[in-house]
Every structure is written in C-alpha cells, then in structure tokens.
N, C-alpha and C positions, 0 to 999 in steps of 0.2 A: 648203815647210815644212808638216808636218802638225801641227796643234794638236789636243789632246784636245777632244772635243765641248763639254764644259762650259766650257773656257777660251774657245773660239770664241764661244759664246753670250754669255758675259760681255763679250767684246770688242765684239761687235755691239751689245749693249744700251748700251754706253758711248758709242757713236759720236754719238748725237743731242746729247749735252751739249757737244760741240765747237762747236755753233752759236753760242755766246757770242762766239767769235772773229771772227764777222762784224762785231760792233760796233767793235772797234779797227781792223779792216781798212777799214771804211767811213769811220771818223773820219780815218784817215791819208790815204786817197785824197781825201777832201773837203778836208782841209787842203792837200794837195799841189796840188790843182787851184785852190783859192782861189775867190773870188767866192761865188756861191750854193752852190758845192760844199761850203763850210764848214758848211752846214746839213744835210748828208747824214746824219750820225749821229743828229741829233735827228729827222729825218723818218723814218728807219728805226725808231728805238725807239718814237716816239710816234704814228707814222702807219702804217707798214707792218706792224709787229708786231700792233697791235690788229686790223687787217683780216685778216691771215693767221690770227690766233687764232680768229676767228669761222669761217673756212673749215675749219680743221683740227680744231675741236671739242674735246671733253673726253676725258680718259682717266681713268676712274674705277675701273678694275680694279686689282688689286694683284699682277698677274702680274709676276714679275721682282724682287719685293721679298725673295725668299728668297735662298738661295745664300750665298756667302762674304761676310762683313761688310766685308772689305777686298780690293781687287784693284788691281793696278797700272794696269789699263785705266781704272778709275774715278778713280784718283788723278792720273793724268797731266794731264788737263785743268786740274786745280787747280794743279799745280806749274808747268806751262808758262806759266800766266797771269802769274806774278810778274815774270819778265823782260819779258814782252810789255807789261804795263801800264807798267812803269818806262820801257821804251823809247819808248812813245807819249807819255808825259808829258814826257820829255826832248826828244823830237822837237818837240812843241808849244812847249816852252820855247825851243828854238833858232829856230824859225820866228818867234815873236813878238818875241824880243829882237834878232833880226838884221834886223828891218824888212821881212821878206818878205810880211807881211800888213798890209792897211790896218787902221785903227782898229776899224771895225765887224767886220771879219773876225777880228781878234784876240779881240774879246769873244765872238763866236759860237764860235770855235774853243775858247776857254777853257771855255765852257759845255758843248760837245760832249765834251771830254776829261773834265770833271767827271761827266757822265752815264755815260760809259764806265767811269770808276773806281767809280761806285756800282753800276751794273748788273752789272758783272763783278767788280771788285776787292773791294768791301766785302762782296759776297755770298760770294765765295770765301774771304775772310778769316773771315767768319762760320762757314763750315764748318770751317776749319782751327783756329779758336780753341777749338772744342769738343772737339778731340782731345787725347789724352794725350801724344803724342810731343812733346817740347820743340822739336824742329826744325820741326815743322808749326806749332806755336804761334809760333815765331819768324817764320815766313813770314807768319802772320796779322798780327803786329806790324809787319812791313815794309810790308804793304799798307795797314794803317790809318795808319801813320806817314806814308805818301805823301799822305794827304789830311788830315793834321793832326788826327787823331781817335784817337790811340793808346789813350787811356783807355777806349775802347769795349770793348777786349779784357778789361778788368777788370769794368766795370759790367754789360756784357751778360751774361756768363757767371755772375757771382756776385751781381748785383743784380736785373736784369730777370727772369731765369729763376726766381728765388726769389719776387719780389713781383708778378709779372705778374698783370694783371686785378684789382689792388687799388689803393687810394689811395696806397700806399707806393711805387708804381712810377711814376717820371716818364715812362717810355716807353709807358705804357698810356693811350690817349686816352679821354676821358670823353664820355658821351652829351651832345650839345648843344655840345660844345667844337669850335670851328673849328680848322682846321689851323694858322691864323695865330696863334691863342692857344696851341696845343699846342707849336709849334716852340720858342719861347723857354723854355717850361717844361721840355721834355724835354732840350734842349741844356744848359741851366744845371744842371738837376737831375741829369743824367747825370754831369757833372763833379764835383759835390759828392758824389754817391753813390760814384763811383769812389775819390775821395779817402778817404772814410770806410771803405770796404771795405779799401783797401790799408793805411791807417793801422792798422786793427785787426790785419791779418795781420802787419804789421811789428812791432807791439808784442809779439805773441805769440811771434814768432821772433827778437826782439831785433835787428831790422834798423834802424839809424839812418836818419834822413831824408837824410843826406849820402851814403849808400851807393847805388851803382848797382843793388844788389839790390832797392832800393825802386823799384817799377815806375813810380810817378808821377814820381819824380825822374829816372829814366832817360828816360822819355818826354819830360819837359819839357826836359831838356838836349839831347836829340836834335833837338827842334823848333827850339830856339834856334840850334843849330849849322847846321841846314838853312837857316833864314831868314837867318842872318848870312852864310853862305857865298854865298847868292844875291845879297844886298845888296852885298857887297864885290866880287864877281866880275862880276856882270851888271847891278846897279843896281835901281832901284825898279820898273821894268817887270817884271822877273823875279819880284820879291816879290809884286807885284800879281797876276801870272799864277798863281803857286803858291797864293796865298791864295784866288784866285777859283775855280780848279778844285776846291780843297778845300771851299769854301763850297757849291758846287753839289752835290758828292758827299754832303756831310753833310746838306744839306737834303733831297736825294732819299732818303737812308737814313731820315731821321726821318719823312718823309711816308709811307714804306712802313710804318714802325712805327705810324703813325697809323691806316693802313688795317687792319693785322693784328689789332688788338684793340679796335677802336672799339665802345664801348658795352657790352662784355662784362665781367662781374665775377664774382669768386669769393665764395662765402658766407663771412661772418665767423662762425666757430664760437664764439669767445669774444674778448674784447677783444685785438686785435692778432694773433689766430690765425685762419688761414683754411683752408678745405678744400684738399685736395691738388689740384694742377693737373691738369685733365682736358682731353681733346681739344676739348670744346665751349667752352673759354675763349679760343680763337683762331679767327679766320675762316679757312676752308679754301677753296682754289681749285684745281681740278684741270684747268685748261686746258692742253692738251697742249704747245703751242708755248712758252708762257711758262714752264712748268715745266722744259722742256729748257733754255731760256735761262738760268733762274735756279737750276738744280740743285735742283729740287723745293722751293724755298723756300716756294712757295705751299701746299704740304702742311704748313702751319704748325701745324695742330692736332696732328699726330703729332710734329712737332719739339718742341713744348713738353711733350707728354706724356712723351717719352723723348728728351732732348737729345743723348744719346750715339749715337743711331741715324744711321748714315751716310746721306748725301743720297739715294743710289740705292735705299735700302731704306725710305724714308719712305712711309707708307701713306695711302691715301684713306679718309675716313670719310663715309658718307652722312648719318649722324644727328648732324651738327654744323652750326653756322652756315655758310652757303655764300655766297661773294661772286658777284655777277652777271657779273663779268668778271675778266680777269687784272690784274696789278699795273700794267702800262703804262696801261691804261684807267682804273683806279681812282685812280691818281695824278692824272691830268688831272681827274677828277671831284672829287677832294678839294680841288683848288685853286679850285673854285667852290662855296662853302659852301651856297647855296640848292639847287643841284643835288645836292650830296652828301646833304643832309638829305632831299631828295625820294626819292633812291634807297635810302638806308640806313636811315632811321628806321622805315619799315614793316617792314623785315627784322629790326631789333633788337627792335621792339615785339612782332612775331609770335614771336620766339624767347623773349622774356621771358614772354609769356603761356603759351607751351607749357611752360616750365620752372617755372611758378607764381611767378616773381619779380615779375611785374607790370610794367606800363609805367613806365619810369624817367622822372624829371623832370630837366632840366638842373641845377636848384638842388641836388637831393639828390646827384647824381653829383659835383658840384664841391665838395661840403662836405668 
C-alpha cells in the first residue's frame, strides 16, 4: 500500500504516543502473575520512567507541530484507550472479587489500576473533553465516570481554564501550600465549582435539576447506578475496589494539578478581573519520554494559552517556568513537602524576581 508522503509522516509521528499502552499491559501481566508482580505497574511508572526520562532527554523543538490539526493516526491512540481501560478495570474487579489475589495483592493491584487510569485514562479524557465533537466529549465522560470524577469534565473546561493561576481556582496550588493541604481544597472546591457552573448553564437554558440534560444530575445518577450494581451483584469488596482505584486516580490527577501551576499567579487588573492567561502561568516540561506517555500534557504552558490546540501540536516555550523533571518524578517530589520546597521555591522565587512580581510569601498567597 502506497501512502502519500505527508500521511506517512503523520503516521510515523503518531507512533510514540502508543507507549502509554505499556502501562495497562504491565498492570495486567503483574496482576496475572500475582505476588510481587502486582507491583510491576507502579515500578514502571515511578521507577523505570524517571530513569529512562533522564536517558532520553528533552525535546524542545517544535518540529511536527504544524500540519493537519486532526488526523486519524493521532486520534486512534485516544479512542482505543477507552475499551482498553474499561477492560483492565473489569479484569481487576474479577480477580479481586473472585479471591484470586491475597489481601495485600488486592490492595497493590487496586493502586496499580488507579495509577493506570490516571496516567492514561484521565489524561486522554482531558484531551477529549476539550474537543467540540459530542461523541468525543462523551468518551471523556465515560473515562472520568470510570474513576468517579465525572464533574471534572465541567469544572476543568469551564472553571479551571477561566480562573487558572488566581485565588478563584481551587485547582491552582499556592506558594507554600503543601500537596496535603491542596488535595482536600481542590477536590471539594472542584465539586462546588462544577455545581455552580452547571446550575448557571441550566438556568439559562431552562433545564430543570430533574432532567438528564443537567450534567451534574446525570453524573450523579450514573455513579449511584454503578455502585449500586456492584454492591448488589458482587458485594462490598467490589465497591471497595472501585472506590479505591477511583481514589488513587483522583489523587494522582490532583497532585499533577498541584505540580502544573504551583506558585504562579496572574496579575489582577481590577477587583475580580485578571490579565489574560499566558504561557508563563503554567509550568512547562518538555521531557521527551513523559510527553509521549502523557500526550504532551507537560507542554502545559501552551495548553492553557490555547486549550483547543490538539495534543500533537502543543508547543515548547523556552521563556516560561520550567520544571526540573517530568511529572512522574515531580509527583514523588511533591509527596515530600520539605523536598518539594527545596526544589521548587528557588525556581518560583527566581521567576517572580524576573517578572518583577517579587518573592511571594505563603501568607499573601493563601489570602
């Protein structure tokens, strides 16, 4: 089969993004093997990936960010993920509820599947929820619903992107705020924000709370149905498993949020009115391997500057705040607040001095 040169180039450039499928493959093999094998996915994500990231280095050029804005070659890794993730989640459910795994193996397996759902599923849902096609947004809702976090589809697109790097955004971490203080604030704040956003839309369009067109009602009923079905058919172990893998995925998502905007803020032009979102309001990381794994999510500066830009076209910026490592390493760093402050505060302070904002104080940021 002869392909036009341009299509062949697009296909070749899309191939590295399939690397994310190593995560569910390793998770399934580890669960099937049992014992220490259940740790395989965690070792791969938080051990192997950071090491390989250092070996493979950075990709700071923007070659390949032109061309067609959409291509089936770049869309297929997103679409195939949906049945893949659901299949792995159900496989884990079967293993754990059928007694194939010991108690500690079930716990580790649950955590592994949650990490897979965050690293792949939530990230892919994030890409799809920004698109205009209702079918793609529906796939995003399926993925977010599978980790009990459907409201993120509303809050992230219509709340976080509007209020990022301001005190109005629960998903923007503040200077001096530990990840453990941030997590309850962003999780609860995100739920309340989503409710407010959807209620405003519903009132404008005359949608009653009882209607399935009200997204928060639809999300809530879907979750009740999922958990009720698990409880009735498979019992409390199934409910604990589904809630557990959801909790891990949600926590990992929000720790990534913590990393992406830590200590950065937009200038308030007038009370309640802020400057336009710019690339320097998000931390950038152009580590080659982790950007392949995460569909260029680490080029977060460009994503917030133009949220409609497809993942394969996101650009690197030299002149924005730069993370010292990819997200896998930064997640582990964030979990140790003294280490996080030692690594990140000099970078935040240097950026503040450079932009004449001055060195922030934790008290002023938390106000």
